[in-house]
N, C-alpha and C positions, 0 to 999 in steps of 0.2 A: 700153879698155872705155867710157870717157866722153870726150866732147869736152872739151878743156882749158878751154874758155870756157863750159861749161854754167852757165846761170843759171836759177833757178826763182824766180818772184816772184808776189806778190799785192799788193793795195793796201797791206797792212800790213807785210809782210816781204819781204826779198830774200835768197835763198840764192845765194852765189857761191863759186867755188873758194877754198880757203884759200891764202894767199900767205905766203911767209917773212916779209914785212914786217908781216903781221898779228900776229905773235907778241907783240911788246911791248904792243900794244893789248889783246890777249886776256889777257895776264898781269895786267893791272890788274883783270880780272874774276875772277881765280882765287884771290884771296888768303885766302878763308875756307877753312881746312882741312876744315871740316865738309862742304863740297861733295864731297869725294873719299873719304868713308868707304866708299861702295859703288860706286865707279868703278874702272876698270881701272888707272888711273895717278893719281898725285898731281900735279896741274897747277899747284900753288901756287909752283913754282920754275921758272925759265927752263929748267933742265936737264930737268925733268919734262915741261914743255910741249913742248920740242924732241923728246924721246924719243917722246911721243905723236904729234906731227905727222909724225914720220919715216915712219909708215905711209902717209900721203898722198903725201909726196914720193917714196917708193919705189914708188908705184902699187899698194900692197897694198889700199888702199881709196881712196874719193873723198870727201874731207872738205870741207864747206862752212863758211863763216862765216855767221852769221845777222845780218842788218843790219836795223835799224828803218828803214822807208822815210821816216818823217817827220823823224826826227832824224839819220839816217845813222850812228847809234851802233852799234857791234858789241854784240850781245847774248849771243853764245856760239857754239856749233858743233854740227853734226850731220853724219852721213855715210852713204854706201853702202859696203858691204864684203862680203867673202867671196862673191864672185860665182862661181857654178858654171855654166859655159856648157852642159854636158851636160844639166843639170836645168833650165836657165833660171831659176835661183834666185839671189836676192841678199838680203842682210840690210840693214836700216835700223837705225842705232844710233850708238854713239859720241857720244851727245848730251849736252851740258851747257849750261846757261844761267846767266849771272850772276844774282845775287839780284834785280836790278831787273826782269828778264824773267820770273821765276818766278811762277806763279799768274796770268798775264795772258792765257793762251790761246795764247801764242806757240808752245809745243810742239805743240799740236794743229794749228795752221795750217801749220807747217813739215812735219809728218808728212803732212798732206793733200797738200801740193805734191809731196812725194817719192813718195807712193803713186800720185798721178795720173800722174806722170812714168813710174814703173815699170810701170804697167798701161796 
């Protein structure tokens, strides 16, 4: 459905495919249990993070890591999923950001990149 090397970027953020080696770095951002109250998974454990990431690795969805272009720090993740070829429909979601990126406009910027790519 997507090229394995799909990258979306702006001056501020870069969205690149999630890699297995990203999980330990992402785990550092997931330690606040309050982040997962309304999310589909509790990502505050390595097992929870791996279970969530398995959708990307099994190609059920295409998950990006969100990278700050200036610091090269990982900020969180977002993805495309539930693609329906017959309807030419796809969902954007599975988004979460560590506390440092919340309220900074990062979510709007990454959603803009994803919508621009999808349309």
